[in-house]
N, C-alpha and C positions, 0 to 999 in steps of 0.2 A: 647889934651895933659893935660889940667888942670884936666879934669874929670878922666883921667887915673891916674894921680899923686894923686888926692884926694882919689880915690878908694884904691890905694896902701897904702897910709898913714893910712886909717881907718882899713885896713886888717892887716897891719904889724907893725905899729908904735903906734898908739893911743890905750890906754888901757881904757876900761870903768871904771869909777870912783869906782864902787863897786867891781871890781875884783882885784884891786891893794892892796898893803899892808894897805894903809889908809882906803880903803873901807871895807876890812875884819875886821880891828880893830873897825871901826865905827859900823859895824853890831854887833860885840861882845859887845860893850859898850851899845848899845840900848837894846839888849836882856838882858844884866845884869840889866840895870835900870828897864826895864819892869818887869822882874821876881822879883826883889827886892821890888818894890812898889806894885806889885800884892800880895806879901806875907806880906807886912808891910803897909797896907792901911792906918793905923793911922798916917803915916808920910806925907800923902798928905793933903793939905789944904782942909777944908770942901767944899768950893765953887766949887771944881772940880767934885764933885759927884752930885751936885744939878741939873745941866743943862742936863747931859747926861742920867741919869736914869740907867746907866749900870756901874757896878764896873770896868769892863775891859775898857770901854770907858773913865772912869775917869782917869785911869792909863795912857792910851794913850794920853789923853789931857794934863796931867801933864808933862809927859816926852817930848811931842812935844813942849810944851811951854818953855822948858829950853833953855837958850842960850848955845852955844857950850862950852864956858868956864865953865859955871856952871855944865853942864852935865859931863864934864871931871873931874872936882873937886869931884863931888859926886861919880862918878864911881871909882875914885882913893881911896876914903874913904872906899867904899864897898869892892873893890878888888885891893889892891895896885899893881901897875905895868901894869894894863890893858890899860892905856892910854899912855904908854911910847912912842909909836910911834909918838905921838903928842906933847910930852913934850917940845921940842925945839921951837915949833911954837905957842902953845896956852896956856900952863899952866903958 
């Protein structure tokens, strides 16, 4: 009975994190940050380019190293309103 209930819950109730409103917003924010820093490499601290050897990897490392709060604040500066879904919880 427990397995049947578990299967039902996963098929009908639980929503994967990246498919909900928060997940879609998070994907948009990460893409925005990546695109922004890819075009504005001079805004990334120099030490992020030294270890990777790749400009794309430096951007990935820089964005990945951001805290959630910082990433949301930066994204809001780049494109106001993009992090609105998180405003009541994180900003």
